[in-house]
C-alpha positions in Angstrom: 0.0 0.0 0.0 1.5 3.4 -0.8 1.5 6.3 1.7 -0.9 8.2 -0.4 -3.6 5.5 -0.3 -6.2 5.8 2.3 -7.4 2.4 4.0 -11.1 1.5 3.8 -11.0 0.7 7.5 -10.6 2.7 10.6 -8.7 1.9 14.0 -11.8 3.0 16.1 -15.2 1.4 16.4 -18.3 3.4 15.6 -18.9 3.3 19.4 -15.5 4.8 20.0 -16.0 7.5 17.4 -19.3 8.4 18.8 -17.9 8.6 22.3 -15.0 10.9 21.0 -17.7 13.2 19.3 -19.5 13.6 22.5 -16.2 14.3 24.5 -15.3 17.0 22.0 -18.8 18.5 22.2 -21.2 17.4 25.0 -24.0 19.2 23.3 -23.6 17.7 20.0 -26.7 16.6 18.0 -27.0 13.0 16.7 -27.4 14.3 13.4 -24.1 16.0 13.6 -22.4 12.8 15.1 -23.8 10.9 12.2 -22.3 13.0 9.8 -18.8 13.2 11.2 -18.7 9.4 11.9 -20.4 8.5 8.5 -23.3 6.4 9.9 -27.1 6.9 9.9 -28.6 9.0 12.7 -30.6 5.9 13.8 -27.4 4.0 14.3 -25.9 6.8 16.3 -28.9 6.7 18.5 -28.5 3.0 19.1 -24.9 3.6 20.0 -25.8 6.3 22.4 -28.2 4.1 24.1 -25.6 1.4 24.3 -23.0 3.7 25.7 -25.7 5.0 28.3 -26.7 1.5 29.2 -22.9 0.6 29.8 -22.6 3.5 32.0 -19.9 5.3 29.8 -22.3 8.5 29.2 -25.3 10.0 31.0 -27.7 12.3 29.3 -29.4 15.3 30.7 -32.1 17.3 29.0 -31.3 20.9 28.3 -34.4 22.4 26.6 -34.8 20.6 23.3 -31.3 19.4 23.3 -29.2 16.8 25.3 -26.2 17.4 27.3 -23.9 14.4 27.7 -21.5 13.8 30.5 -18.7 11.2 30.1 -18.2 8.8 33.1 -14.4 8.5 32.8 -13.8 6.0 35.7 -15.8 3.2 33.8 -13.5 0.5 32.6 -12.9 0.0 28.9 -15.0 -2.9 27.6 -12.1 -4.6 25.8 -10.2 -7.6 26.8 -6.8 -6.0 26.1 -7.7 -2.7 28.0 -9.3 -4.6 30.8 -6.1 -6.7 31.4 -4.1 -3.5 31.9 -6.8 -1.9 34.3 -7.5 1.1 31.9 -10.7 3.2 31.8 -12.6 5.2 29.3 -11.1 8.5 30.7 -7.7 7.5 29.8 -8.5 6.5 26.2 -10.4 9.9 25.8 -7.4 12.0 27.0 -5.4 10.4 24.0 -8.3 10.7 21.4 -10.3 13.8 22.3 -9.3 17.4 21.3 -8.5 19.7 23.9 -10.8 22.6 22.7 -13.8 22.3 25.1 -16.2 24.6 23.5 -19.6 22.9 23.0 -22.3 23.5 20.5 -24.0 25.8 23.1 -21.0 28.1 22.7 -20.0 27.9 26.3 -16.7 26.7 27.6 -17.0 24.0 30.0 -14.0 24.4 32.4 -15.6 22.6 35.4 -16.5 19.5 33.4 -13.6 17.8 32.1 -14.0 15.8 28.8 -13.3 12.8 31.0 -15.2 13.9 34.1 -16.7 11.1 36.2 
């Protein structure tokens, strides 16, 4: 494979990509996540429900929008990461952008992208 060729696969699962999108913008709309990840809005909804059921995120209603919080202490659901006692917060520190301005336009300084 030449260096200019882009592979047809990604390192991160859709679940991980959705989690990174939410970390970067806790007020992001499902429609915007779908566009960034390249999946349908319905698939994003299923993933958000999965992440919530597993305890990785919590959802709070803010008017007509949702505001998500990452629960960083939750262990990563992966056999390799679990063997190393790693949590989702450690992963997101590597993957998430450090700019913390959400879609609401406010900077969230007291809520870390990996706040528990």
